[in-house]
Z-matrix of the N, CA and C atoms (Angstrom, degrees):
N
C 1 1.420
C 2 1.518 1 108.37
N 3 1.312 2 119.32 1 126.38
C 4 1.486 3 122.81 2 -172.43
C 5 1.514 4 108.70 3 -123.19
N 6 1.350 5 116.10 4 135.94
C 7 1.466 6 121.08 5 172.74
C 8 1.533 7 103.41 6 -116.56
N 9 1.383 8 117.76 7 111.31
C 10 1.422 9 121.92 8 -170.38
C 11 1.547 10 114.98 9 -65.90
N 12 1.339 11 117.17 10 -30.38
C 13 1.431 12 119.32 11 179.53
C 14 1.471 13 116.21 12 -67.71
N 15 1.381 14 117.35 13 -22.45
C 16 1.420 15 121.37 14 174.96
C 17 1.537 16 113.60 15 78.07
N 18 1.304 17 118.74 16 19.25
C 19 1.480 18 122.11 17 -172.42
C 20 1.516 19 109.66 18 -96.81
N 21 1.298 20 122.74 19 -8.60
C 22 1.435 21 123.04 20 -176.03
C 23 1.544 22 109.97 21 -68.26
N 24 1.339 23 115.93 22 133.43
C 25 1.519 24 120.58 23 -178.60
C 26 1.511 25 108.01 24 -125.29
N 27 1.316 26 111.76 25 170.26
C 28 1.473 27 118.14 26 178.79
C 29 1.523 28 109.66 27 -64.33
N 30 1.310 29 116.21 28 -30.37
C 31 1.504 30 119.54 29 176.58
C 32 1.498 31 111.44 30 -61.06
N 33 1.363 32 118.02 31 -37.25
C 34 1.422 33 121.90 32 175.18
C 35 1.499 34 111.09 33 -57.53
N 36 1.312 35 119.59 34 -43.65
C 37 1.403 36 127.81 35 -178.54
C 38 1.552 37 111.12 36 -63.72
N 39 1.302 38 117.54 37 -36.71
C 40 1.437 39 123.51 38 -178.99
C 41 1.532 40 114.49 39 -82.75
N 42 1.323 41 114.54 40 -20.03
C 43 1.445 42 120.14 41 -171.88
C 44 1.563 43 112.37 42 -69.42
N 45 1.326 44 112.92 43 165.95
C 46 1.455 45 120.50 44 176.26
C 47 1.493 46 107.53 45 -96.97
N 48 1.361 47 117.73 46 147.06
C 49 1.498 48 121.97 47 178.11
C 50 1.477 49 109.37 48 -68.32
N 51 1.330 50 115.23 49 155.49
C 52 1.517 51 121.25 50 175.30
C 53 1.518 52 108.63 51 -78.22
N 54 1.331 53 111.21 52 -172.62
C 55 1.504 54 116.99 53 177.02
C 56 1.553 55 110.50 54 -55.76
N 57 1.304 56 114.15 55 159.82
C 58 1.407 57 115.02 56 175.40
C 59 1.498 58 116.20 57 -54.51
N 60 1.319 59 117.30 58 138.24
C 61 1.439 60 122.00 59 -171.97
C 62 1.480 61 116.98 60 87.03
N 63 1.340 62 115.02 61 -4.72
C 64 1.483 63 123.25 62 177.55
C 65 1.515 64 110.96 63 -98.60
N 66 1.263 65 116.25 64 -177.59
C 67 1.511 66 121.58 65 -179.92
C 68 1.485 67 113.85 66 -79.05
N 69 1.356 68 117.79 67 159.79
C 70 1.437 69 122.68 68 173.18
C 71 1.487 70 115.11 69 104.62
N 72 1.289 71 121.76 70 -14.32
C 73 1.439 72 121.74 71 -177.91
C 74 1.510 73 112.26 72 -69.26
N 75 1.302 74 118.79 73 -33.33
C 76 1.491 75 122.41 74 -178.13
C 77 1.580 76 107.00 75 -64.01
N 78 1.305 77 117.75 76 -50.19
C 79 1.429 78 119.57 77 178.20
C 80 1.514 79 114.27 78 -62.42
N 81 1.368 80 116.95 79 -35.12
C 82 1.450 81 124.06 80 176.90
C 83 1.558 82 107.35 81 -59.96
N 84 1.346 83 114.46 82 -48.95
C 85 1.424 84 120.18 83 -177.57
C 86 1.505 85 111.92 84 -64.94
N 87 1.336 86 120.36 85 -40.00
C 88 1.405 87 126.00 86 175.91
C 89 1.549 88 110.81 87 -56.68
N 90 1.392 89 115.13 88 -46.61
C 91 1.445 90 119.79 89 179.94
C 92 1.507 91 112.55 90 -63.27
N 93 1.362 92 117.09 91 -35.98
C 94 1.435 93 120.74 92 -179.17
C 95 1.575 94 112.69 93 -74.20
N 96 1.274 95 116.26 94 -31.50
C 97 1.488 96 119.07 95 -175.10
C 98 1.501 97 113.52 96 -91.84
N 99 1.315 98 118.15 97 -27.61
C 100 1.452 99 122.34 98 -176.09
C 101 1.512 100 111.71 99 -95.72
N 102 1.311 101 116.66 100 142.75
C 103 1.502 102 121.68 101 172.41
C 104 1.500 103 111.72 102 -75.35
N 105 1.217 104 121.68 103 -27.97
C 106 1.463 105 125.29 104 178.95
C 107 1.522 106 110.70 105 -148.08
N 108 1.316 107 116.77 106 135.98
C 109 1.483 108 123.69 107 172.38
C 110 1.441 109 110.63 108 -126.19
N 111 1.330 110 118.23 109 120.24
C 112 1.494 111 124.15 110 -178.03
C 113 1.561 112 106.30 111 -111.41
N 114 1.330 113 114.89 112 136.06
C 115 1.458 114 123.20 113 179.18
C 116 1.551 115 107.97 114 -113.67
N 117 1.312 116 115.29 115 134.56
C 118 1.458 117 123.94 116 178.60
C 119 1.495 118 108.55 117 -140.87
N 120 1.318 119 119.15 118 161.49
C 121 1.424 120 124.46 119 -178.55
C 122 1.548 121 114.84 120 -131.49
N 123 1.368 122 116.16 121 54.77
C 124 1.477 123 118.23 122 -178.64
C 125 1.552 124 108.05 123 -74.99
N 126 1.311 125 114.72 124 138.36
C 127 1.459 126 121.15 125 172.55
C 128 1.518 127 112.48 126 62.48
N 129 1.308 128 117.60 127 23.06
C 130 1.510 129 118.91 128 176.34
C 131 1.448 130 114.19 129 82.63
N 132 1.330 131 118.82 130 6.55
C 133 1.481 132 123.06 131 176.37
C 134 1.543 133 110.18 132 -110.15
N 135 1.316 134 115.26 133 158.42
C 136 1.464 135 120.28 134 176.80
C 137 1.502 136 105.21 135 -97.89
N 138 1.356 137 114.31 136 122.68
C 139 1.484 138 121.76 137 174.81
C 140 1.465 139 112.31 138 -110.50
N 141 1.248 140 121.41 139 129.81
C 142 1.452 141 123.95 140 173.41
C 143 1.542 142 104.75 141 -110.27
N 144 1.356 143 112.02 142 131.80
C 145 1.481 144 119.95 143 172.55
C 146 1.509 145 106.53 144 -107.83
N 147 1.309 146 114.41 145 119.33
C 148 1.489 147 122.22 146 -176.53
C 149 1.524 148 111.73 147 -100.84
N 150 1.269 149 118.37 148 122.90
C 151 1.475 150 120.57 149 178.39
C 152 1.515 151 108.40 150 -118.50
N 153 1.397 152 114.10 151 134.72
C 154 1.377 153 121.60 152 176.30
C 155 1.540 154 108.30 153 -135.57
N 156 1.321 155 114.01 154 131.13
C 157 1.460 156 117.64 155 176.67
C 158 1.538 157 111.09 156 -78.70
N 159 1.276 158 115.84 157 146.04
C 160 1.459 159 119.58 158 -177.55
C 161 1.547 160 106.29 159 -82.85
N 162 1.282 161 115.40 160 132.51
C 163 1.501 162 121.29 161 179.76
C 164 1.487 163 105.81 162 -127.57
N 165 1.309 164 115.74 163 136.44
C 166 1.487 165 118.90 164 -179.41
C 167 1.518 166 109.85 165 -70.20
N 168 1.336 167 115.20 166 137.04
C 169 1.467 168 121.30 167 178.48
C 170 1.544 169 110.42 168 -85.61
N 171 1.270 170 111.94 169 177.78
C 172 1.543 171 114.83 170 177.76
C 173 1.537 172 110.16 171 -66.12
N 174 1.334 173 114.44 172 147.58
C 175 1.463 174 118.80 173 177.63
C 176 1.543 175 111.06 174 -68.56
N 177 1.283 176 116.38 175 141.98
C 178 1.440 177 120.37 176 176.02
C 179 1.470 178 109.93 177 -77.93
N 180 1.349 179 120.49 178 148.25
C 181 1.519 180 121.08 179 -175.88
C 182 1.497 181 111.84 180 -59.36
N 183 1.338 182 120.40 181 -28.63
C 184 1.469 183 123.19 182 -178.46
C 185 1.538 184 111.94 183 -86.09
N 186 1.321 185 119.63 184 -1.10
C 187 1.477 186 118.84 185 -178.74
C 188 1.497 187 109.22 186 -100.92
N 189 1.390 188 115.75 187 142.20
C 190 1.486 189 115.50 188 176.41
C 191 1.522 190 109.63 189 -70.32
N 192 1.282 191 115.89 190 160.16
C 193 1.445 192 123.25 191 176.25
C 194 1.533 193 110.10 192 -61.70
N 195 1.298 194 117.87 193 150.07
C 196 1.483 195 120.02 194 179.75
C 197 1.538 196 109.54 195 -71.11
N 198 1.316 197 115.90 196 150.24
C 199 1.449 198 120.71 197 -176.04
C 200 1.504 199 115.31 198 -59.75
N 201 1.381 200 118.12 199 -25.02
C 202 1.427 201 119.64 200 179.89
C 203 1.537 202 112.18 201 -90.51
N 204 1.348 203 119.44 202 3.28
C 205 1.367 204 122.33 203 172.89
C 206 1.516 205 116.12 204 84.41
N 207 1.328 206 116.72 205 6.29
C 208 1.482 207 121.35 206 -175.91
C 209 1.498 208 107.34 207 -103.53
N 210 1.276 209 122.34 208 65.33
C 211 1.439 210 119.54 209 178.21
C 212 1.427 211 114.66 210 159.87
């Protein structure tokens, strides 16, 4: 995720979103969905690196149970 103006700061990542319809909800959502968010400023741009761990989802009814019994 890139912000070309390069004005994104760590404070923006820690902040609370404004009222509905205002700014900040996208970063709030990113923080809730991602396990890790890294901010860097190469070349005058703000770069966010978003990391999410893979978690197994619920088994579908038509899938056999996993061999290790967890699903």
